[in-house]
C-alpha positions as CSV (number, residue, x, y, z in Angstrom):
1,M,21.1,8.4,-12.7
2,E,23.6,6.9,-10.1
3,E,23.6,10.2,-8.2
4,E,19.8,10.3,-8.1
5,L,19.8,6.7,-6.9
6,K,22.1,7.6,-4.0
7,S,20.0,10.7,-3.2
8,L,16.9,8.6,-3.1
9,I,18.5,6.0,-0.7
10,K,19.7,9.0,1.6
11,V,16.2,10.5,1.6
12,L,14.6,7.2,2.2
13,V,16.8,6.6,5.2
14,F,16.5,10.1,6.6
15,T,12.7,9.8,6.4
16,I,12.5,6.3,8.0
17,I,14.7,7.6,10.9
18,S,12.7,10.8,11.3
19,I,9.3,9.1,11.4
20,S,10.6,6.5,13.7
21,Y,11.7,9.3,16.1
22,C,8.2,10.9,15.8
23,Y,6.5,7.6,16.6
24,Y,8.4,6.8,19.7
25,F,9.4,10.1,21.4
26,P,6.9,13.1,20.8
27,P,3.8,11.1,21.8
28,R,5.3,11.0,25.3
29,I,5.6,14.8,25.4
30,K,2.6,16.8,26.3
31,S,0.6,18.0,23.2
32,G,0.8,21.6,22.2
33,L,3.9,23.8,21.8
34,P,6.2,21.4,23.7
35,R,5.5,18.5,21.4
36,F,5.6,20.8,18.3
37,L,9.2,21.9,19.3
38,S,10.1,18.2,19.5
39,V,8.9,17.6,15.9
40,F,10.1,21.0,14.5
41,P,13.7,19.6,13.6
42,I,12.0,17.0,11.5
43,I,9.7,19.5,9.9
44,A,12.8,21.5,8.9
45,L,14.4,18.5,7.7
46,F,11.5,17.5,5.4
47,L,11.7,21.3,4.0
48,L,15.2,20.4,2.7
49,L,14.9,16.9,1.4
50,P,13.6,17.8,-2.0
51,L,16.8,19.7,-2.7
52,F,18.7,16.4,-2.7
53,F,17.5,15.7,-6.1
54,S,18.3,17.4,-9.4
55,T,15.5,15.9,-11.3
56,V,12.0,17.7,-11.4
57,H,9.9,14.5,-10.8
58,L,11.6,13.4,-7.8
59,S,11.9,16.8,-6.3
60,F,8.1,17.3,-7.0
61,I,7.2,13.9,-5.4
62,T,9.3,14.4,-2.3
63,A,8.0,17.9,-1.8
64,F,4.4,16.8,-2.2
65,L,4.7,13.8,0.2
66,L,7.2,15.1,3.0
67,T,7.4,18.9,2.6
68,W,3.7,19.5,2.4
69,L,1.7,16.4,3.4
70,A,3.8,15.0,6.1
71,N,4.7,18.3,7.8
72,I,1.1,19.3,7.9
73,K,0.2,16.0,9.7
74,L,3.1,16.3,12.0
75,I,2.0,20.0,12.9
76,L,-1.6,18.8,13.6
77,F,-0.2,15.7,15.4
78,S,1.6,18.2,17.8
79,F,-1.7,19.5,19.0
80,D,-3.5,16.1,19.1
81,K,-5.4,16.8,15.8
82,G,-5.4,15.2,12.4
83,P,-5.3,11.7,11.0
84,L,-2.3,10.7,13.2
85,I,-4.5,10.7,16.3
86,P,-5.1,8.4,17.9
87,V,-1.5,7.3,17.2
88,P,-1.4,4.2,14.7
89,S,-0.7,0.9,16.6
90,T,2.5,0.1,14.6
91,L,5.4,2.0,13.2
92,S,4.7,0.8,9.7
93,R,1.1,2.4,9.8
94,F,2.4,5.5,11.3
95,L,5.0,5.8,8.5
96,C,2.4,5.2,5.8
97,F,-0.3,7.5,7.3
98,T,2.2,10.3,7.8
99,C,3.9,10.4,4.3
100,F,1.0,9.2,2.1
101,P,-2.3,10.7,1.2
102,I,-4.3,7.7,2.6
103,K,-6.8,7.1,5.4
104,T,-8.5,4.0,6.5
105,Q,-12.0,3.4,5.2
106,Q,-14.6,3.2,8.0
107,N,-17.2,1.6,6.0
108,P,-15.8,-0.5,3.0
109,K,-17.9,-0.3,-0.2
110,P,-18.3,-3.4,-2.5
111,Q,-15.5,-3.4,-5.1
112,T,-16.5,-2.8,-8.7
113,H,-14.7,-3.1,-12.0
114,L,-15.1,0.6,-13.0
115,P,-12.2,1.9,-11.0
116,K,-9.9,-0.7,-12.7
117,L,-11.3,0.3,-16.2
118,V,-10.7,4.0,-15.3
119,F,-7.1,3.3,-14.3
120,T,-6.5,1.4,-17.4
121,V,-7.8,4.2,-19.7
122,K,-5.6,6.7,-17.7
123,V,-2.5,4.6,-18.3
124,C,-3.4,4.3,-21.9
125,I,-3.9,8.2,-22.1
126,F,-0.7,8.8,-20.4
127,C,1.2,6.6,-22.8
128,V,-0.3,8.5,-25.7
129,L,0.9,11.7,-24.1
130,L,4.5,10.5,-23.8
131,H,4.4,9.5,-27.5
132,L,3.0,13.0,-28.5
133,Y,6.1,14.4,-26.9
134,D,8.1,13.2,-29.9
135,Y,6.2,15.7,-32.2
136,K,6.2,18.6,-29.7
137,Q,8.2,20.8,-32.2
138,T,5.1,20.8,-34.4
139,L,2.5,21.4,-31.6
140,H,0.9,24.7,-30.9
141,P,2.2,26.1,-27.7
142,L,-1.2,26.5,-26.1
143,L,-1.8,22.8,-27.0
144,L,1.6,21.7,-25.5
145,L,0.7,23.6,-22.4
146,V,-2.5,21.7,-22.0
147,L,-0.5,18.5,-22.7
148,Y,1.8,19.4,-19.7
149,F,-1.0,19.9,-17.3
150,L,-2.7,16.7,-18.3
151,H,0.6,14.8,-18.1
152,L,0.9,16.2,-14.5
153,Y,-2.5,15.2,-13.6
154,L,-2.3,11.8,-14.9
155,E,1.1,11.1,-13.5
156,I,-0.2,12.1,-10.0
157,E,-3.2,10.0,-10.4
158,I,-1.4,6.8,-11.4
159,I,1.3,7.1,-8.8
160,L,-1.3,7.6,-6.0
161,T,-3.3,4.7,-7.3
162,L,-0.4,2.3,-7.4
163,L,0.7,3.7,-3.9
164,K,-2.8,3.1,-2.6
165,V,-2.9,-0.6,-3.8
166,F,0.7,-1.2,-2.5
167,V,0.0,0.3,1.0
168,S,-3.5,-1.4,1.1
169,I,-1.9,-4.9,0.6
170,S,1.1,-4.1,2.9
171,L,-1.2,-3.0,5.9
172,G,-4.0,-5.3,5.2
173,C,-6.7,-2.7,5.4
174,D,-9.2,-0.8,3.0
175,L,-8.3,2.8,2.2
176,E,-10.4,5.7,1.2
177,P,-10.0,6.9,-2.5
178,H,-7.3,9.5,-2.8
179,S,-9.5,11.8,-4.8
180,N,-13.2,12.5,-5.3
181,K,-13.3,12.2,-9.1
182,P,-12.9,16.1,-9.6
183,Y,-13.6,15.7,-13.5
184,L,-17.1,14.4,-12.6
185,A,-17.9,17.2,-10.0
186,T,-20.4,20.0,-10.8
187,S,-18.5,22.7,-8.9
188,L,-14.9,23.3,-7.3
189,K,-16.4,23.2,-3.7
190,T,-17.9,19.6,-4.4
191,S,-14.9,18.1,-6.2
192,G,-12.4,18.1,-3.3
193,V,-10.0,20.1,-5.5
194,A,-10.2,23.0,-3.3
195,D,-8.6,20.9,-0.6
196,G,-5.6,19.9,-2.8
197,T,-6.6,16.2,-2.5
198,L,-9.3,14.5,-0.6
199,L,-7.3,13.1,2.1
200,C,-5.0,15.9,2.8
201,P,-5.7,17.5,6.1
202,R,-7.1,21.1,6.3
203,F,-4.6,23.4,7.8
204,S,-4.1,27.2,8.2
205,G,-1.8,29.6,9.9
206,Q,-4.8,30.6,11.9
207,T,-5.3,27.1,13.1
208,F,-1.6,26.9,14.1
209,T,-1.8,30.3,16.0
210,N,-5.0,29.1,17.9
211,Q,-3.5,26.0,19.0
212,C,-0.3,27.7,20.2
213,G,-2.3,30.2,22.0
214,K,-4.3,27.5,23.8
215,S,-1.1,25.7,24.7
216,L,0.5,28.7,26.3
217,N,-2.7,29.6,28.1
218,A,-2.9,26.1,29.6
219,E,0.7,26.4,30.9
Protein backbone atom coordinates (compact mmCIF):
# COMPACT_ATOMS: atom_id res chain seq x y z
CA MET A 1 0.00 0.00 0.00
CA GLU A 2 2.85 2.36 0.83
CA GLU A 3 4.49 1.69 -2.53
CA GLU A 4 1.22 2.36 -4.35
CA LEU A 5 0.88 5.68 -2.51
CA LYS A 6 4.39 6.68 -3.58
CA SER A 7 3.58 5.69 -7.16
CA LEU A 8 0.36 7.72 -7.03
CA ILE A 9 2.25 10.81 -5.86
CA LYS A 10 4.81 10.36 -8.66
CA VAL A 11 2.06 10.02 -11.28
CA LEU A 12 0.27 13.13 -9.98
CA VAL A 13 3.49 15.16 -10.04
CA PHE A 14 4.39 13.98 -13.56
CA THR A 15 0.85 14.72 -14.76
CA ILE A 16 0.72 18.26 -13.33
CA ILE A 17 4.16 19.13 -14.75
CA SER A 18 3.27 17.64 -18.15
CA ILE A 19 -0.08 19.42 -18.44
CA SER A 20 1.51 22.69 -17.29
CA TYR A 21 4.05 22.35 -20.10
CA CYS A 22 1.25 21.66 -22.62
CA TYR A 23 -0.64 24.73 -21.40
CA TYR A 24 2.21 27.23 -21.60
CA PHE A 25 4.41 26.16 -24.53
CA PRO A 26 2.65 24.22 -27.37
CA PRO A 27 -0.04 26.93 -27.90
CA ARG A 28 2.78 29.26 -28.99
CA ILE A 29 3.82 26.78 -31.68
CA LYS A 30 2.10 26.59 -35.06
CA SER A 31 -0.75 24.08 -35.07
CA GLY A 32 -0.23 20.88 -37.01
CA LEU A 33 2.81 18.65 -37.10
CA PRO A 34 5.14 21.12 -35.28
CA ARG A 35 2.77 21.36 -32.29
CA PHE A 36 2.18 17.61 -32.34
CA LEU A 37 5.93 17.01 -32.11
CA SER A 38 6.07 19.38 -29.13
CA VAL A 39 3.45 17.37 -27.20
CA PHE A 40 4.62 13.94 -28.38
CA PRO A 41 6.97 13.41 -25.37
CA ILE A 42 3.98 13.98 -23.06
CA ILE A 43 1.87 11.52 -25.05
CA ALA A 44 4.65 8.94 -24.76
CA LEU A 45 4.93 9.56 -21.00
CA PHE A 46 1.18 9.09 -20.52
CA LEU A 47 1.49 5.69 -22.22
CA LEU A 48 3.93 4.61 -19.50
CA LEU A 49 2.30 6.05 -16.36
CA PRO A 50 -0.18 3.15 -15.81
CA LEU A 51 2.85 0.84 -15.48
CA PHE A 52 3.82 2.63 -12.27
CA PHE A 53 1.05 0.77 -10.41
CA SER A 54 0.83 -2.88 -9.42
CA THR A 55 -2.92 -2.86 -8.68
CA VAL A 56 -5.46 -3.31 -11.47
CA HIS A 57 -7.79 -0.53 -10.32
CA LEU A 58 -5.19 2.26 -10.28
CA SER A 59 -3.66 1.05 -13.54
CA PHE A 60 -7.08 0.97 -15.22
CA ILE A 61 -8.09 4.43 -14.00
CA THR A 62 -4.74 5.94 -15.05
CA ALA A 63 -4.92 4.26 -18.45
CA PHE A 64 -8.46 5.55 -18.99
CA LEU A 65 -7.80 9.15 -17.91
CA LEU A 66 -4.28 9.68 -19.25
CA THR A 67 -3.27 7.02 -21.77
CA TRP A 68 -6.57 7.17 -23.64
CA LEU A 69 -8.57 10.31 -22.84
CA ALA A 70 -5.80 12.88 -22.28
CA ASN A 71 -3.69 11.62 -25.19
CA ILE A 72 -6.60 11.84 -27.64
CA LYS A 73 -7.39 15.38 -26.51
CA LEU A 74 -3.73 16.42 -26.79
CA ILE A 75 -3.47 15.01 -30.32
CA LEU A 76 -6.60 16.91 -31.36
CA PHE A 77 -5.26 19.99 -29.55
CA SER A 78 -2.13 19.77 -31.73
CA PHE A 79 -4.28 20.40 -34.80
CA ASP A 80 -6.56 23.06 -33.25
CA LYS A 81 -9.35 20.53 -32.79
CA GLY A 82 -11.26 19.06 -29.89
CA PRO A 83 -12.45 20.33 -26.49
CA LEU A 84 -9.17 22.11 -25.64
CA ILE A 85 -9.75 24.66 -28.42
CA PRO A 86 -10.09 27.49 -27.60
CA VAL A 87 -7.50 27.03 -24.87
CA PRO A 88 -9.14 27.28 -21.41
CA SER A 89 -8.48 30.53 -19.59
CA THR A 90 -6.67 29.01 -16.59
CA LEU A 91 -4.22 26.17 -15.99
CA SER A 92 -6.63 24.46 -13.58
CA ARG A 93 -9.36 24.35 -16.24
CA PHE A 94 -6.92 23.12 -18.88
CA LEU A 95 -5.78 20.36 -16.50
CA CYS A 96 -9.34 19.25 -15.72
CA PHE A 97 -10.59 19.40 -19.31
CA THR A 98 -7.54 17.45 -20.52
CA CYS A 99 -7.51 14.62 -17.98
CA PHE A 100 -11.19 14.18 -17.14
CA PRO A 101 -14.23 13.27 -19.28
CA ILE A 102 -15.93 16.62 -18.68
CA LYS A 103 -17.29 19.45 -20.78
CA THR A 104 -18.91 22.74 -19.84
CA GLN A 105 -22.68 22.80 -20.24
CA GLN A 106 -23.75 25.48 -22.72
CA ASN A 107 -27.42 25.59 -21.66
CA PRO A 108 -27.70 24.49 -18.01
CA LYS A 109 -30.89 22.58 -17.27
CA PRO A 110 -32.88 22.84 -14.03
CA GLN A 111 -31.64 20.42 -11.40
CA THR A 112 -33.90 17.51 -10.44
CA HIS A 113 -33.77 14.99 -7.60
CA LEU A 114 -33.75 12.02 -9.99
CA PRO A 115 -29.95 11.95 -10.62
CA LYS A 116 -29.31 11.94 -6.85
CA LEU A 117 -31.76 9.07 -6.40
CA VAL A 118 -30.21 7.09 -9.27
CA PHE A 119 -26.72 7.65 -7.85
CA THR A 120 -27.87 6.46 -4.41
CA VAL A 121 -29.34 3.30 -5.95
CA LYS A 122 -26.09 2.64 -7.83
CA VAL A 123 -24.05 2.99 -4.64
CA CYS A 124 -26.38 0.58 -2.82
CA ILE A 125 -26.14 -1.99 -5.63
CA PHE A 126 -22.36 -1.61 -5.65
CA CYS A 127 -22.21 -2.29 -1.90
CA VAL A 128 -24.36 -5.40 -2.36
CA LEU A 129 -22.01 -6.61 -5.11
CA LEU A 130 -19.01 -6.23 -2.83
CA HIS A 131 -20.83 -8.28 -0.20
CA LEU A 132 -21.63 -11.01 -2.75
CA TYR A 133 -17.93 -11.55 -3.39
CA ASP A 134 -17.77 -13.22 0.03
CA TYR A 135 -19.85 -16.04 -1.50
CA LYS A 136 -18.14 -16.23 -4.89
CA GLN A 137 -17.02 -19.80 -4.23
CA THR A 138 -20.67 -20.89 -4.36
CA LEU A 139 -21.71 -18.76 -7.35
CA HIS A 140 -22.00 -20.09 -10.89
CA PRO A 141 -19.08 -18.93 -13.12
CA LEU A 142 -21.50 -17.26 -15.56
CA LEU A 143 -23.18 -15.34 -12.76
CA LEU A 144 -19.78 -14.35 -11.41
CA LEU A 145 -18.80 -13.00 -14.83
CA VAL A 146 -21.98 -10.88 -14.92
CA LEU A 147 -21.14 -9.56 -11.46
CA TYR A 148 -17.65 -8.56 -12.63
CA PHE A 149 -19.04 -6.57 -15.57
CA LEU A 150 -21.68 -4.93 -13.37
CA HIS A 151 -19.00 -4.14 -10.79
CA LEU A 152 -16.82 -2.47 -13.43
CA TYR A 153 -19.72 -0.43 -14.83
CA LEU A 154 -20.90 0.78 -11.42
CA GLU A 155 -17.37 1.59 -10.29
CA ILE A 156 -16.78 3.78 -13.36
CA GLU A 157 -20.18 5.48 -12.97
CA ILE A 158 -19.62 6.27 -9.28
CA ILE A 159 -16.07 7.55 -9.80
CA LEU A 160 -17.08 9.77 -12.75
CA THR A 161 -20.10 11.15 -10.88
CA LEU A 162 -18.03 12.08 -7.82
CA LEU A 163 -15.36 13.50 -10.10
CA LYS A 164 -17.92 15.63 -11.92
CA VAL A 165 -19.26 17.04 -8.64
CA PHE A 166 -15.76 17.83 -7.35
CA VAL A 167 -14.62 19.50 -10.58
CA SER A 168 -17.90 21.41 -10.97
CA ILE A 169 -17.53 22.87 -7.46
CA SER A 170 -13.81 23.59 -7.95
CA LEU A 171 -14.23 25.34 -11.32
CA GLY A 172 -17.56 26.95 -10.49
CA CYS A 173 -19.30 25.89 -13.71
CA ASP A 174 -22.01 23.49 -14.88
CA LEU A 175 -20.80 20.34 -16.64
CA GLU A 176 -22.38 18.03 -19.17
CA PRO A 177 -23.39 14.55 -17.91
CA HIS A 178 -20.58 12.03 -18.42
CA SER A 179 -22.89 9.48 -20.06
CA ASN A 180 -26.20 9.39 -21.87
CA LYS A 181 -27.87 6.73 -19.68
CA PRO A 182 -27.02 3.82 -22.03
CA TYR A 183 -29.28 1.46 -20.08
CA LEU A 184 -32.30 3.57 -21.17
CA ALA A 185 -31.33 3.74 -24.85
CA THR A 186 -33.21 1.85 -27.54
CA SER A 187 -30.07 1.20 -29.58
CA LEU A 188 -26.30 1.27 -29.32
CA LYS A 189 -26.16 4.20 -31.72
CA THR A 190 -28.37 6.44 -29.56
CA SER A 191 -26.84 5.44 -26.25
CA GLY A 192 -23.43 7.03 -26.65
CA VAL A 193 -21.80 3.70 -25.82
CA ALA A 194 -20.46 3.51 -29.35
CA ASP A 195 -18.24 6.49 -28.53
CA GLY A 196 -16.96 4.96 -25.28
CA THR A 197 -18.36 7.80 -23.19
CA LEU A 198 -20.46 10.73 -24.25
CA LEU A 199 -17.72 13.28 -23.65
CA CYS A 200 -14.73 11.42 -25.09
CA PRO A 201 -13.75 13.12 -28.36
CA ARG A 202 -14.04 11.13 -31.54
CA PHE A 203 -10.69 10.28 -33.05
CA SER A 204 -9.37 7.90 -35.65
CA GLY A 205 -6.13 7.15 -37.42
CA GLN A 206 -7.63 8.61 -40.59
CA THR A 207 -8.25 11.91 -38.79
CA PHE A 208 -4.63 12.04 -37.65
CA THR A 209 -3.33 11.20 -41.15
CA ASN A 210 -5.52 13.86 -42.78
CA GLN A 211 -4.42 16.56 -40.34
CA CYS A 212 -0.73 15.67 -40.77
CA GLY A 213 -1.17 15.81 -44.55
CA LYS A 214 -2.78 19.25 -44.36
CA SER A 215 0.02 20.48 -42.11
CA LEU A 216 2.74 19.27 -44.47
CA ASN A 217 0.96 20.73 -47.52
CA ALA A 218 0.61 24.08 -45.77
CA GLU A 219 4.33 24.16 -45.17
